[in-house]
C-alpha positions, 0 to 999 in steps of 0.5 A: 595050026603050028604052035610056036613060042610066039603063040605061047610067049610064057613057055619055059623055052622062052626064058633065059637062065642067068647063071650069075644071079641064079634066076630066069629072064622072062621074054619081056626082059625082067629078072625072075628071082628064085623065092623058094620052095615049100611042101604042098599038102592036099586036102587029104594031107598028102 
């Protein structure tokens, strides 16, 4: 079975980057704005 972007429409390759707005456009045409980064900690504290 061949996998394509139509089989998995939410792969990163399916998104377009908008340089002016510093965000991606999803395959459905909606703007995906950057909301930030945050450090993650596991239950062990790392």
